[in-house]
N, CA, C and O atoms as a CHARMM CRD file, in Angstrom:
* protein
*
  380
    1    1 MET  N      0.82700  -1.19800   0.00000 PROA 1      0.00000
    2    1 MET  CA     0.00000   0.00000   0.00000 PROA 1      0.00000
    3    1 MET  C      0.87200   1.26300   0.00000 PROA 1      0.00000
    4    1 MET  O      0.49000   2.28000  -0.57800 PROA 1      0.00000
    5    2 THR  N      2.03900   1.19900   0.64500 PROA 2      0.00000
    6    2 THR  CA     2.91700   2.35600   0.70300 PROA 2      0.00000
    7    2 THR  C      3.42800   2.72700  -0.69200 PROA 2      0.00000
    8    2 THR  O      3.51300   3.90800  -1.02900 PROA 2      0.00000
    9    3 LYS  N      3.76300   1.73000  -1.49300 PROA 3      0.00000
   10    3 LYS  CA     4.22700   1.99900  -2.84900 PROA 3      0.00000
   11    3 LYS  C      3.11900   2.66200  -3.67700 PROA 3      0.00000
   12    3 LYS  O      3.37900   3.57400  -4.46100 PROA 3      0.00000
   13    4 TYR  N      1.89300   2.19500  -3.49300 PROA 4      0.00000
   14    4 TYR  CA     0.76400   2.76200  -4.21600 PROA 4      0.00000
   15    4 TYR  C      0.56100   4.23100  -3.85200 PROA 4      0.00000
   16    4 TYR  O      0.33200   5.06300  -4.73000 PROA 4      0.00000
   17    5 VAL  N      0.64300   4.54500  -2.58800 PROA 5      0.00000
   18    5 VAL  CA     0.46600   5.92800  -2.13300 PROA 5      0.00000
   19    5 VAL  C      1.58700   6.81300  -2.67900 PROA 5      0.00000
   20    5 VAL  O      1.33700   7.95000  -3.07900 PROA 5      0.00000
   21    6 VAL  N      2.81200   6.30400  -2.70000 PROA 6      0.00000
   22    6 VAL  CA     3.93900   7.06900  -3.25200 PROA 6      0.00000
   23    6 VAL  C      3.70800   7.33200  -4.73800 PROA 6      0.00000
   24    6 VAL  O      3.95000   8.44100  -5.21600 PROA 6      0.00000
   25    7 ILE  N      3.24500   6.33200  -5.46300 PROA 7      0.00000
   26    7 ILE  CA     2.96300   6.51300  -6.89000 PROA 7      0.00000
   27    7 ILE  C      1.86100   7.53800  -7.09800 PROA 7      0.00000
   28    7 ILE  O      1.94700   8.35400  -8.01700 PROA 7      0.00000
   29    8 VAL  N      0.83800   7.51400  -6.27200 PROA 8      0.00000
   30    8 VAL  CA    -0.25400   8.48700  -6.38800 PROA 8      0.00000
   31    8 VAL  C      0.26100   9.89900  -6.12600 PROA 8      0.00000
   32    8 VAL  O     -0.10600  10.83200  -6.83900 PROA 8      0.00000
   33    9 TYR  N      1.10600  10.06400  -5.11500 PROA 9      0.00000
   34    9 TYR  CA     1.65300  11.39000  -4.82500 PROA 9      0.00000
   35    9 TYR  C      2.57400  11.87700  -5.94100 PROA 9      0.00000
   36    9 TYR  O      2.56100  13.05900  -6.28300 PROA 9      0.00000
   37   10 LEU  N      3.36900  10.98000  -6.50800 PROA 10     0.00000
   38   10 LEU  CA     4.22100  11.36900  -7.63300 PROA 10     0.00000
   39   10 LEU  C      3.37600  11.76100  -8.84000 PROA 10     0.00000
   40   10 LEU  O      3.71400  12.70300  -9.55700 PROA 10     0.00000
   41   11 THR  N      2.28600  11.04600  -9.06400 PROA 11     0.00000
   42   11 THR  CA     1.37700  11.40400 -10.15200 PROA 11     0.00000
   43   11 THR  C      0.76700  12.77600  -9.89200 PROA 11     0.00000
   44   11 THR  O      0.59800  13.56500 -10.82200 PROA 11     0.00000
   45   12 GLY  N      0.44000  13.06100  -8.65900 PROA 12     0.00000
   46   12 GLY  CA    -0.08000  14.37800  -8.31100 PROA 12     0.00000
   47   12 GLY  C      0.92500  15.48200  -8.58000 PROA 12     0.00000
   48   12 GLY  O      0.56200  16.55500  -9.06200 PROA 12     0.00000
   49   13 LEU  N      2.18100  15.22300  -8.27100 PROA 13     0.00000
   50   13 LEU  CA     3.22200  16.20600  -8.57000 PROA 13     0.00000
   51   13 LEU  C      3.36000  16.41900 -10.07300 PROA 13     0.00000
   52   13 LEU  O      3.55500  17.54800 -10.52200 PROA 13     0.00000
   53   14 LEU  N      3.26100  15.35600 -10.84600 PROA 14     0.00000
   54   14 LEU  CA     3.32100  15.49400 -12.30100 PROA 14     0.00000
   55   14 LEU  C      2.12200  16.27500 -12.82900 PROA 14     0.00000
   56   14 LEU  O      2.25400  17.05500 -13.77200 PROA 14     0.00000
   57   15 LEU  N      0.96800  16.06900 -12.23100 PROA 15     0.00000
   58   15 LEU  CA    -0.21600  16.83000 -12.64200 PROA 15     0.00000
   59   15 LEU  C     -0.05000  18.31400 -12.32200 PROA 15     0.00000
   60   15 LEU  O     -0.44000  19.17100 -13.11500 PROA 15     0.00000
   61   16 LEU  N      0.51900  18.61300 -11.17900 PROA 16     0.00000
   62   16 LEU  CA     0.77600  20.01000 -10.84700 PROA 16     0.00000
   63   16 LEU  C      1.78500  20.63400 -11.80100 PROA 16     0.00000
   64   16 LEU  O      1.64900  21.79700 -12.18000 PROA 16     0.00000
   65   17 PHE  N      2.79600  19.86300 -12.18900 PROA 17     0.00000
   66   17 PHE  CA     3.75900  20.35400 -13.16600 PROA 17     0.00000
   67   17 PHE  C      3.08700  20.60200 -14.51100 PROA 17     0.00000
   68   17 PHE  O      3.39400  21.58700 -15.18400 PROA 17     0.00000
   69   18 GLY  N      2.16900  19.71400 -14.91100 PROA 18     0.00000
   70   18 GLY  CA     1.40500  19.91400 -16.14500 PROA 18     0.00000
   71   18 GLY  C      0.53100  21.15200 -16.07500 PROA 18     0.00000
   72   18 GLY  O      0.40300  21.87700 -17.06100 PROA 18     0.00000
   73   19 ALA  N     -0.07100  21.40200 -14.92300 PROA 19     0.00000
   74   19 ALA  CA    -0.87700  22.61100 -14.76300 PROA 19     0.00000
   75   19 ALA  C     -0.00100  23.85700 -14.84900 PROA 19     0.00000
   76   19 ALA  O     -0.41100  24.86600 -15.42200 PROA 19     0.00000
   77   20 TYR  N      1.19200  23.79100 -14.28900 PROA 20     0.00000
   78   20 TYR  CA     2.11800  24.92100 -14.38000 PROA 20     0.00000
   79   20 TYR  C      2.51000  25.18800 -15.83100 PROA 20     0.00000
   80   20 TYR  O      2.53400  26.33800 -16.26900 PROA 20     0.00000
   81   21 LEU  N      2.81500  24.12900 -16.57300 PROA 21     0.00000
   82   21 LEU  CA     3.17800  24.30700 -17.97700 PROA 21     0.00000
   83   21 LEU  C      2.01100  24.85700 -18.79600 PROA 21     0.00000
   84   21 LEU  O      2.20900  25.68500 -19.68500 PROA 21     0.00000
   85   22 ALA  N      0.79900  24.39800 -18.49800 PROA 22     0.00000
   86   22 ALA  CA    -0.37900  24.92700 -19.19100 PROA 22     0.00000
   87   22 ALA  C     -0.56100  26.41200 -18.87100 PROA 22     0.00000
   88   22 ALA  O     -0.92600  27.19400 -19.74900 PROA 22     0.00000
   89   23 TRP  N     -0.31200  26.80000 -17.62700 PROA 23     0.00000
   90   23 TRP  CA    -0.42800  28.19500 -17.23500 PROA 23     0.00000
   91   23 TRP  C      0.60400  29.05600 -17.96200 PROA 23     0.00000
   92   23 TRP  O      0.29700  30.16600 -18.39600 PROA 23     0.00000
   93   24 GLU  N      1.81300  28.54800 -18.09300 PROA 24     0.00000
   94   24 GLU  CA     2.87100  29.31500 -18.73900 PROA 24     0.00000
   95   24 GLU  C      2.66200  29.46700 -20.24900 PROA 24     0.00000
   96   24 GLU  O      3.13100  30.44000 -20.84000 PROA 24     0.00000
   97   25 THR  N      1.97300  28.52800 -20.86800 PROA 25     0.00000
   98   25 THR  CA     1.76100  28.58600 -22.32000 PROA 25     0.00000
   99   25 THR  C      0.37200  29.08300 -22.69800 PROA 25     0.00000
  100   25 THR  O     -0.06600  28.86600 -23.82800 PROA 25     0.00000
  101   26 ARG  N     -0.31300  29.72600 -21.80800 PROA 26     0.00000
  102   26 ARG  CA    -1.68300  30.15200 -22.06600 PROA 26     0.00000
  103   26 ARG  C     -1.79100  31.29700 -23.06400 PROA 26     0.00000
  104   26 ARG  O     -2.86700  31.51400 -23.62100 PROA 26     0.00000
  105   27 LYS  N     -0.72800  32.02400 -23.30400 PROA 27     0.00000
  106   27 LYS  CA    -0.79100  33.18700 -24.18000 PROA 27     0.00000
  107   27 LYS  C     -0.10800  32.95500 -25.52700 PROA 27     0.00000
  108   27 LYS  O      0.34500  33.90600 -26.16400 PROA 27     0.00000
  109   28 VAL  N     -0.03300  31.71800 -25.95600 PROA 28     0.00000
  110   28 VAL  CA     0.53500  31.40700 -27.26600 PROA 28     0.00000
  111   28 VAL  C     -0.46100  31.88900 -28.31800 PROA 28     0.00000
  112   28 VAL  O     -1.66100  31.64000 -28.20100 PROA 28     0.00000
  113   29 HSD  N      0.03500  32.57500 -29.34300 PROA 29     0.00000
  114   29 HSD  CA    -0.84900  33.17900 -30.32500 PROA 29     0.00000
  115   29 HSD  C     -1.21600  32.24100 -31.46800 PROA 29     0.00000
  116   29 HSD  O     -2.09700  32.57300 -32.26200 PROA 29     0.00000
  117   30 ILE  N     -0.58700  31.10900 -31.57800 PROA 30     0.00000
  118   30 ILE  CA    -0.91700  30.13400 -32.61500 PROA 30     0.00000
  119   30 ILE  C     -2.05900  29.26800 -32.08800 PROA 30     0.00000
  120   30 ILE  O     -1.88000  28.53800 -31.11200 PROA 30     0.00000
  121   31 SER  N     -3.22100  29.34100 -32.71800 PROA 31     0.00000
  122   31 SER  CA    -4.40300  28.68200 -32.17000 PROA 31     0.00000
  123   31 SER  C     -4.26900  27.16000 -32.15700 PROA 31     0.00000
  124   31 SER  O     -4.84600  26.50000 -31.29400 PROA 31     0.00000
  125   32 ALA  N     -3.52100  26.59800 -33.09500 PROA 32     0.00000
  126   32 ALA  CA    -3.35300  25.14600 -33.11800 PROA 32     0.00000
  127   32 ALA  C     -2.50000  24.65400 -31.94700 PROA 32     0.00000
  128   32 ALA  O     -2.58100  23.48500 -31.57100 PROA 32     0.00000
  129   33 LEU  N     -1.69600  25.52500 -31.37900 PROA 33     0.00000
  130   33 LEU  CA    -0.83200  25.14500 -30.26000 PROA 33     0.00000
  131   33 LEU  C     -1.36200  25.57600 -28.90600 PROA 33     0.00000
  132   33 LEU  O     -0.82500  25.16800 -27.87600 PROA 33     0.00000
  133   34 ASN  N     -2.38800  26.38000 -28.88900 PROA 34     0.00000
  134   34 ASN  CA    -2.88500  26.91800 -27.63200 PROA 34     0.00000
  135   34 ASN  C     -3.95600  25.98800 -27.04300 PROA 34     0.00000
  136   34 ASN  O     -5.15400  26.19700 -27.23500 PROA 34     0.00000
  137   35 ASP  N     -3.51000  24.98600 -26.34300 PROA 35     0.00000
  138   35 ASP  CA    -4.39900  24.03500 -25.68500 PROA 35     0.00000
  139   35 ASP  C     -4.38000  24.19300 -24.17100 PROA 35     0.00000
  140   35 ASP  O     -4.75200  23.26900 -23.44800 PROA 35     0.00000
  141   36 SER  N     -3.95500  25.34000 -23.68900 PROA 36     0.00000
  142   36 SER  CA    -3.75900  25.47400 -22.24800 PROA 36     0.00000
  143   36 SER  C     -5.06500  25.35600 -21.47400 PROA 36     0.00000
  144   36 SER  O     -5.07900  24.79000 -20.38200 PROA 36     0.00000
  145   37 LYS  N     -6.16100  25.87600 -22.01400 PROA 37     0.00000
  146   37 LYS  CA    -7.44200  25.73600 -21.30900 PROA 37     0.00000
  147   37 LYS  C     -7.86900  24.27800 -21.25200 PROA 37     0.00000
  148   37 LYS  O     -8.35200  23.80100 -20.22500 PROA 37     0.00000
  149   38 LEU  N     -7.68800  23.57800 -22.35900 PROA 38     0.00000
  150   38 LEU  CA    -8.06400  22.16700 -22.38700 PROA 38     0.00000
  151   38 LEU  C     -7.17800  21.33700 -21.47200 PROA 38     0.00000
  152   38 LEU  O     -7.65000  20.41500 -20.80600 PROA 38     0.00000
  153   39 ILE  N     -5.89700  21.66500 -21.44200 PROA 39     0.00000
  154   39 ILE  CA    -4.98600  20.94200 -20.54700 PROA 39     0.00000
  155   39 ILE  C     -5.33600  21.24000 -19.09300 PROA 39     0.00000
  156   39 ILE  O     -5.30700  20.34400 -18.24900 PROA 39     0.00000
  157   40 GLY  N     -5.66100  22.48400 -18.80100 PROA 40     0.00000
  158   40 GLY  CA    -6.07700  22.83400 -17.44400 PROA 40     0.00000
  159   40 GLY  C     -7.33400  22.09300 -17.02200 PROA 40     0.00000
  160   40 GLY  O     -7.42000  21.60700 -15.89400 PROA 40     0.00000
  161   41 LEU  N     -8.31500  22.00200 -17.92000 PROA 41     0.00000
  162   41 LEU  CA    -9.52600  21.24800 -17.61100 PROA 41     0.00000
  163   41 LEU  C     -9.22800  19.76300 -17.43400 PROA 41     0.00000
  164   41 LEU  O     -9.82000  19.10100 -16.58100 PROA 41     0.00000
  165   42 SER  N     -8.31600  19.25000 -18.23800 PROA 42     0.00000
  166   42 SER  CA    -7.95700  17.84200 -18.12000 PROA 42     0.00000
  167   42 SER  C     -7.26200  17.55400 -16.79300 PROA 42     0.00000
  168   42 SER  O     -7.54700  16.54700 -16.14500 PROA 42     0.00000
  169   43 VAL  N     -6.36500  18.42400 -16.39500 PROA 43     0.00000
  170   43 VAL  CA    -5.68100  18.24700 -15.10600 PROA 43     0.00000
  171   43 VAL  C     -6.69200  18.35000 -13.96600 PROA 43     0.00000
  172   43 VAL  O     -6.64600  17.56000 -13.02300 PROA 43     0.00000
  173   44 TYR  N     -7.59300  19.30800 -14.04900 PROA 44     0.00000
  174   44 TYR  CA    -8.64700  19.45100 -13.03600 PROA 44     0.00000
  175   44 TYR  C     -9.51100  18.20000 -13.00000 PROA 44     0.00000
  176   44 TYR  O     -9.90800  17.74800 -11.92600 PROA 44     0.00000
  177   45 ASN  N     -9.80500  17.63900 -14.17400 PROA 45     0.00000
  178   45 ASN  CA   -10.62200  16.44100 -14.27400 PROA 45     0.00000
  179   45 ASN  C     -9.94900  15.23300 -13.63400 PROA 45     0.00000
  180   45 ASN  O    -10.64100  14.32000 -13.18400 PROA 45     0.00000
  181   46 VAL  N     -8.65100  15.20200 -13.58300 PROA 46     0.00000
  182   46 VAL  CA    -7.94100  14.07900 -12.97200 PROA 46     0.00000
  183   46 VAL  C     -7.69600  14.31500 -11.48300 PROA 46     0.00000
  184   46 VAL  O     -7.77200  13.37700 -10.69000 PROA 46     0.00000
  185   47 ILE  N     -7.40600  15.54500 -11.09900 PROA 47     0.00000
  186   47 ILE  CA    -7.07500  15.82900  -9.70400 PROA 47     0.00000
  187   47 ILE  C     -8.27900  15.63900  -8.77700 PROA 47     0.00000
  188   47 ILE  O     -8.15000  15.04900  -7.70500 PROA 47     0.00000
  189   48 ILE  N     -9.42500  16.12800  -9.18100 PROA 48     0.00000
  190   48 ILE  CA   -10.60400  16.04000  -8.30500 PROA 48     0.00000
  191   48 ILE  C    -10.98700  14.59000  -8.00300 PROA 48     0.00000
  192   48 ILE  O    -11.17300  14.26500  -6.83000 PROA 48     0.00000
  193   49 PRO  N    -11.11700  13.69000  -9.00200 PROA 49     0.00000
  194   49 PRO  CA   -11.40900  12.29800  -8.63600 PROA 49     0.00000
  195   49 PRO  C    -10.31900  11.65000  -7.78800 PROA 49     0.00000
  196   49 PRO  O    -10.62100  10.83300  -6.91800 PROA 49     0.00000
  197   50 CYS  N     -9.05100  12.00200  -8.02900 PROA 50     0.00000
  198   50 CYS  CA    -7.97200  11.44000  -7.20100 PROA 50     0.00000
  199   50 CYS  C     -8.11200  11.88500  -5.74700 PROA 50     0.00000
  200   50 CYS  O     -7.90800  11.09400  -4.82600 PROA 50     0.00000
  201   51 ILE  N     -8.45600  13.14100  -5.55100 PROA 51     0.00000
  202   51 ILE  CA    -8.63400  13.64700  -4.19000 PROA 51     0.00000
  203   51 ILE  C     -9.81000  12.95000  -3.51600 PROA 51     0.00000
  204   51 ILE  O     -9.77800  12.69700  -2.31200 PROA 51     0.00000
  205   52 LEU  N    -10.84000  12.64300  -4.28500 PROA 52     0.00000
  206   52 LEU  CA   -12.00400  11.97000  -3.71400 PROA 52     0.00000
  207   52 LEU  C    -11.77400  10.48500  -3.48900 PROA 52     0.00000
  208   52 LEU  O    -12.31000   9.92000  -2.53600 PROA 52     0.00000
  209   53 VAL  N    -10.99300   9.84500  -4.33800 PROA 53     0.00000
  210   53 VAL  CA   -10.84700   8.39400  -4.27600 PROA 53     0.00000
  211   53 VAL  C     -9.90700   7.94800  -3.16700 PROA 53     0.00000
  212   53 VAL  O    -10.15200   6.91300  -2.54600 PROA 53     0.00000
  213   54 ILE  N     -8.86200   8.67700  -2.90200 PROA 54     0.00000
  214   54 ILE  CA    -7.87600   8.22800  -1.91100 PROA 54     0.00000
  215   54 ILE  C     -8.51400   7.99700  -0.53600 PROA 54     0.00000
  216   54 ILE  O     -8.25100   6.95900   0.07000 PROA 54     0.00000
  217   55 PRO  N     -9.33800   8.91500  -0.01600 PROA 55     0.00000
  218   55 PRO  CA    -9.98900   8.60700   1.27000 PROA 55     0.00000
  219   55 PRO  C    -11.00200   7.45900   1.17300 PROA 55     0.00000
  220   55 PRO  O    -11.15200   6.68400   2.11600 PROA 55     0.00000
  221   56 ILE  N    -11.69100   7.35200   0.03900 PROA 56     0.00000
  222   56 ILE  CA   -12.67000   6.27300  -0.11600 PROA 56     0.00000
  223   56 ILE  C    -11.96100   4.92400  -0.13900 PROA 56     0.00000
  224   56 ILE  O    -12.43000   3.96300   0.47000 PROA 56     0.00000
  225   57 LEU  N    -10.83500   4.85100  -0.84000 PROA 57     0.00000
  226   57 LEU  CA   -10.08400   3.59100  -0.86400 PROA 57     0.00000
  227   57 LEU  C     -9.54400   3.24400   0.51300 PROA 57     0.00000
  228   57 LEU  O     -9.39200   2.06600   0.83700 PROA 57     0.00000
  229   58 GLY  N     -9.25600   4.23700   1.31700 PROA 58     0.00000
  230   58 GLY  CA    -8.82600   3.97200   2.68600 PROA 58     0.00000
  231   58 GLY  C     -9.93200   3.38500   3.53400 PROA 58     0.00000
  232   58 GLY  O     -9.67600   2.59200   4.44100 PROA 58     0.00000
  233   59 VAL  N    -11.17500   3.77600   3.23900 PROA 59     0.00000
  234   59 VAL  CA   -12.31100   3.26700   4.00900 PROA 59     0.00000
  235   59 VAL  C    -12.64900   1.83800   3.61400 PROA 59     0.00000
  236   59 VAL  O    -12.97900   1.01900   4.47100 PROA 59     0.00000
  237   60 VAL  N    -12.57000   1.53200   2.32200 PROA 60     0.00000
  238   60 VAL  CA   -12.96000   0.20100   1.84300 PROA 60     0.00000
  239   60 VAL  C    -11.73700  -0.67200   1.55000 PROA 60     0.00000
  240   60 VAL  O    -11.75600  -1.46200   0.60600 PROA 60     0.00000
  241   61 PHE  N    -10.68500  -0.53800   2.34500 PROA 61     0.00000
  242   61 PHE  CA    -9.45500  -1.27900   2.08200 PROA 61     0.00000
  243   61 PHE  C     -9.62500  -2.78300   2.23200 PROA 61     0.00000
  244   61 PHE  O     -8.83000  -3.54200   1.67800 PROA 61     0.00000
  245   62 ASP  N    -10.63100  -3.23200   2.95900 PROA 62     0.00000
  246   62 ASP  CA   -10.83100  -4.66200   3.15600 PROA 62     0.00000
  247   62 ASP  C    -11.79300  -5.27400   2.14400 PROA 62     0.00000
  248   62 ASP  O    -12.13300  -6.45100   2.25600 PROA 62     0.00000
  249   63 GLN  N    -12.23800  -4.49300   1.15600 PROA 63     0.00000
  250   63 GLN  CA   -13.14700  -4.98500   0.12700 PROA 63     0.00000
  251   63 GLN  C    -12.51000  -4.77100  -1.25100 PROA 63     0.00000
  252   63 GLN  O    -12.72700  -3.73600  -1.88000 PROA 63     0.00000
  253   64 PRO  N    -11.73100  -5.74300  -1.71500 PROA 64     0.00000
  254   64 PRO  CA   -10.98900  -5.55300  -2.95800 PROA 64     0.00000
  255   64 PRO  C    -11.87800  -5.40700  -4.18900 PROA 64     0.00000
  256   64 PRO  O    -11.47500  -4.76300  -5.15800 PROA 64     0.00000
  257   65 THR  N    -13.06100  -5.98200  -4.17500 PROA 65     0.00000
  258   65 THR  CA   -13.95500  -5.85700  -5.32700 PROA 65     0.00000
  259   65 THR  C    -14.41400  -4.41500  -5.50300 PROA 65     0.00000
  260   65 THR  O    -14.44300  -3.90200  -6.62100 PROA 65     0.00000
  261   66 ILE  N    -14.76600  -3.77200  -4.42100 PROA 66     0.00000
  262   66 ILE  CA   -15.18700  -2.37700  -4.48600 PROA 66     0.00000
  263   66 ILE  C    -14.01300  -1.48600  -4.86600 PROA 66     0.00000
  264   66 ILE  O    -14.17900  -0.54400  -5.64000 PROA 66     0.00000
  265   67 GLN  N    -12.84500  -1.76600  -4.34000 PROA 67     0.00000
  266   67 GLN  CA   -11.65200  -0.99700  -4.71000 PROA 67     0.00000
  267   67 GLN  C    -11.37100  -1.10500  -6.20500 PROA 67     0.00000
  268   67 GLN  O    -11.11400  -0.10200  -6.87000 PROA 67     0.00000
  269   68 PHE  N    -11.42300  -2.32300  -6.72500 PROA 68     0.00000
  270   68 PHE  CA   -11.14600  -2.52900  -8.13800 PROA 68     0.00000
  271   68 PHE  C    -12.19300  -1.83800  -9.00500 PROA 68     0.00000
  272   68 PHE  O    -11.85000  -1.19700  -9.99800 PROA 68     0.00000
  273   69 ALA  N    -13.46100  -1.96400  -8.63900 PROA 69     0.00000
  274   69 ALA  CA   -14.52800  -1.34400  -9.42200 PROA 69     0.00000
  275   69 ALA  C    -14.40300   0.17700  -9.41700 PROA 69     0.00000
  276   69 ALA  O    -14.54700   0.81300 -10.46100 PROA 69     0.00000
  277   70 LEU  N    -14.14200   0.75000  -8.27400 PROA 70     0.00000
  278   70 LEU  CA   -14.01900   2.20200  -8.16100 PROA 70     0.00000
  279   70 LEU  C    -12.80000   2.71400  -8.92200 PROA 70     0.00000
  280   70 LEU  O    -12.88500   3.70800  -9.64400 PROA 70     0.00000
  281   71 THR  N    -11.68700   2.04400  -8.76300 PROA 71     0.00000
  282   71 THR  CA   -10.46800   2.45400  -9.46200 PROA 71     0.00000
  283   71 THR  C    -10.64000   2.31900 -10.97300 PROA 71     0.00000
  284   71 THR  O    -10.23400   3.20500 -11.72500 PROA 71     0.00000
  285   72 SER  N    -11.23000   1.23400 -11.41400 PROA 72     0.00000
  286   72 SER  CA   -11.43200   1.02700 -12.85000 PROA 72     0.00000
  287   72 SER  C    -12.38200   2.06300 -13.43300 PROA 72     0.00000
  288   72 SER  O    -12.11600   2.62500 -14.49600 PROA 72     0.00000
  289   73 PHE  N    -13.48300   2.31700 -12.74400 PROA 73     0.00000
  290   73 PHE  CA   -14.44500   3.29600 -13.23800 PROA 73     0.00000
  291   73 PHE  C    -13.82300   4.68000 -13.35100 PROA 73     0.00000
  292   73 PHE  O    -13.98300   5.35300 -14.37000 PROA 73     0.00000
  293   74 LEU  N    -13.12100   5.10400 -12.32000 PROA 74     0.00000
  294   74 LEU  CA   -12.53100   6.43500 -12.36000 PROA 74     0.00000
  295   74 LEU  C    -11.40000   6.53800 -13.37300 PROA 74     0.00000
  296   74 LEU  O    -11.20500   7.59800 -13.96700 PROA 74     0.00000
  297   75 THR  N    -10.65900   5.47000 -13.58000 PROA 75     0.00000
  298   75 THR  CA    -9.62000   5.48800 -14.60800 PROA 75     0.00000
  299   75 THR  C    -10.23900   5.63700 -15.99400 PROA 75     0.00000
  300   75 THR  O     -9.79200   6.45600 -16.79600 PROA 75     0.00000
  301   76 LEU  N    -11.25300   4.85400 -16.26700 PROA 76     0.00000
  302   76 LEU  CA   -11.92100   4.95500 -17.56700 PROA 76     0.00000
  303   76 LEU  C    -12.60400   6.30500 -17.74000 PROA 76     0.00000
  304   76 LEU  O    -12.55000   6.89300 -18.82000 PROA 76     0.00000
  305   77 PHE  N    -13.24300   6.79800 -16.68900 PROA 77     0.00000
  306   77 PHE  CA   -13.92100   8.08400 -16.77200 PROA 77     0.00000
  307   77 PHE  C    -12.94100   9.21100 -17.04400 PROA 77     0.00000
  308   77 PHE  O    -13.16800  10.03600 -17.92900 PROA 77     0.00000
  309   78 CYS  N    -11.85100   9.24800 -16.28700 PROA 78     0.00000
  310   78 CYS  CA   -10.87100  10.33200 -16.44200 PROA 78     0.00000
  311   78 CYS  C    -10.21600  10.31000 -17.81600 PROA 78     0.00000
  312   78 CYS  O    -10.06500  11.35500 -18.44800 PROA 78     0.00000
  313   79 THR  N     -9.82800   9.12800 -18.28000 PROA 79     0.00000
  314   79 THR  CA    -9.16200   9.07300 -19.58100 PROA 79     0.00000
  315   79 THR  C    -10.12500   9.41400 -20.71000 PROA 79     0.00000
  316   79 THR  O     -9.75600  10.13700 -21.63500 PROA 79     0.00000
  317   80 THR  N    -11.33700   8.91100 -20.65000 PROA 80     0.00000
  318   80 THR  CA   -12.31400   9.21300 -21.70600 PROA 80     0.00000
  319   80 THR  C    -12.65800  10.69000 -21.71800 PROA 80     0.00000
  320   80 THR  O    -12.70800  11.30900 -22.78100 PROA 80     0.00000
  321   81 PHE  N    -12.89200  11.25200 -20.56300 PROA 81     0.00000
  322   81 PHE  CA   -13.25200  12.66300 -20.47500 PROA 81     0.00000
  323   81 PHE  C    -12.11000  13.55700 -20.93800 PROA 81     0.00000
  324   81 PHE  O    -12.33800  14.55900 -21.61700 PROA 81     0.00000
  325   82 THR  N    -10.89000  13.20000 -20.57500 PROA 82     0.00000
  326   82 THR  CA    -9.73400  13.98600 -20.98600 PROA 82     0.00000
  327   82 THR  C     -9.54400  13.92200 -22.49600 PROA 82     0.00000
  328   82 THR  O     -9.30400  14.94800 -23.13300 PROA 82     0.00000
  329   83 LEU  N     -9.64700  12.74100 -23.06700 PROA 83     0.00000
  330   83 LEU  CA    -9.51400  12.62000 -24.51800 PROA 83     0.00000
  331   83 LEU  C    -10.61600  13.39000 -25.23800 PROA 83     0.00000
  332   83 LEU  O    -10.36600  14.00700 -26.27400 PROA 83     0.00000
  333   84 CYS  N    -11.81000  13.36100 -24.70700 PROA 84     0.00000
  334   84 CYS  CA   -12.90400  14.13100 -25.32000 PROA 84     0.00000
  335   84 CYS  C    -12.64400  15.63100 -25.21000 PROA 84     0.00000
  336   84 CYS  O    -12.90800  16.37200 -26.15700 PROA 84     0.00000
  337   85 PHE  N    -12.12800  16.08800 -24.06700 PROA 85     0.00000
  338   85 PHE  CA   -11.78900  17.50200 -23.90000 PROA 85     0.00000
  339   85 PHE  C    -10.79000  17.97400 -24.94800 PROA 85     0.00000
  340   85 PHE  O    -10.93700  19.05200 -25.52500 PROA 85     0.00000
  341   86 VAL  N     -9.78000  17.15700 -25.18400 PROA 86     0.00000
  342   86 VAL  CA    -8.68900  17.58700 -26.04200 PROA 86     0.00000
  343   86 VAL  C     -9.02300  17.41900 -27.52800 PROA 86     0.00000
  344   86 VAL  O     -8.74400  18.31500 -28.32400 PROA 86     0.00000
  345   87 PHE  N     -9.61000  16.29800 -27.90400 PROA 87     0.00000
  346   87 PHE  CA    -9.72000  15.98300 -29.32000 PROA 87     0.00000
  347   87 PHE  C    -11.06100  16.29300 -29.96700 PROA 87     0.00000
  348   87 PHE  O    -11.09500  16.52900 -31.17500 PROA 87     0.00000
  349   88 VAL  N    -12.16100  16.30500 -29.23400 PROA 88     0.00000
  350   88 VAL  CA   -13.46300  16.58400 -29.86100 PROA 88     0.00000
  351   88 VAL  C    -13.52200  17.99000 -30.44500 PROA 88     0.00000
  352   88 VAL  O    -14.02300  18.14000 -31.55900 PROA 88     0.00000
  353   89 PRO  N    -13.04200  19.02700 -29.76500 PROA 89     0.00000
  354   89 PRO  CA   -13.06300  20.35100 -30.40200 PROA 89     0.00000
  355   89 PRO  C    -12.21300  20.42800 -31.66900 PROA 89     0.00000
  356   89 PRO  O    -12.58500  21.11200 -32.62200 PROA 89     0.00000
  357   90 LYS  N    -11.09900  19.74700 -31.68700 PROA 90     0.00000
  358   90 LYS  CA   -10.23400  19.77300 -32.86900 PROA 90     0.00000
  359   90 LYS  C    -10.88400  19.03400 -34.03300 PROA 90     0.00000
  360   90 LYS  O    -10.80600  19.48500 -35.17600 PROA 90     0.00000
  361   91 VAL  N    -11.51800  17.91100 -33.75100 PROA 91     0.00000
  362   91 VAL  CA   -12.17100  17.15400 -34.82000 PROA 91     0.00000
  363   91 VAL  C    -13.39000  17.91900 -35.33100 PROA 91     0.00000
  364   91 VAL  O    -13.64200  17.94600 -36.53600 PROA 91     0.00000
  365   92 SER  N    -14.14300  18.53500 -34.43200 PROA 92     0.00000
  366   92 SER  CA   -15.32700  19.28300 -34.87400 PROA 92     0.00000
  367   92 SER  C    -14.94800  20.53200 -35.67000 PROA 92     0.00000
  368   92 SER  O    -15.70500  20.94800 -36.54700 PROA 92     0.00000
  369   93 GLU  N    -13.80000  21.13600 -35.38700 PROA 93     0.00000
  370   93 GLU  CA   -13.33800  22.29600 -36.16900 PROA 93     0.00000
  371   93 GLU  C    -12.90400  21.89700 -37.57200 PROA 93     0.00000
  372   93 GLU  O    -13.08000  22.65700 -38.52400 PROA 93     0.00000
  373   94 SER  N    -12.33900  20.70300 -37.69600 PROA 94     0.00000
  374   94 SER  CA   -11.83300  20.28900 -38.99600 PROA 94     0.00000
  375   94 SER  C    -12.94300  19.82000 -39.92800 PROA 94     0.00000
  376   94 SER  O    -12.72100  19.70200 -41.13300 PROA 94     0.00000
  377   95 MET  N    -14.11300  19.55400 -39.40300 PROA 95     0.00000
  378   95 MET  CA   -15.20300  19.08100 -40.26500 PROA 95     0.00000
  379   95 MET  C    -15.99500  20.21200 -40.84400 PROA 95     0.00000
  380   95 MET  O    -16.94600  19.98200 -41.59000 PROA 95     0.00000
């Protein structure tokens, strides 16, 4: 469990670094390269479920089925939502 918590905290640090980079590139004048709002929304979309899941996983630590279901659902939700944030506007603009 300690390794898992360390990995989660390192992932959080990487997300904060991504948010910092998105903040620094927010004023790029090339519209094809200016994804800072989308990256910020994507980072927000990942951070909030992580903040909510860590205490919940601590409560249900003795029920591996619930842990697996919750982790799987949030992983699929975050990745799908992030991909939709980033790529749906670009695909809809090109059509």
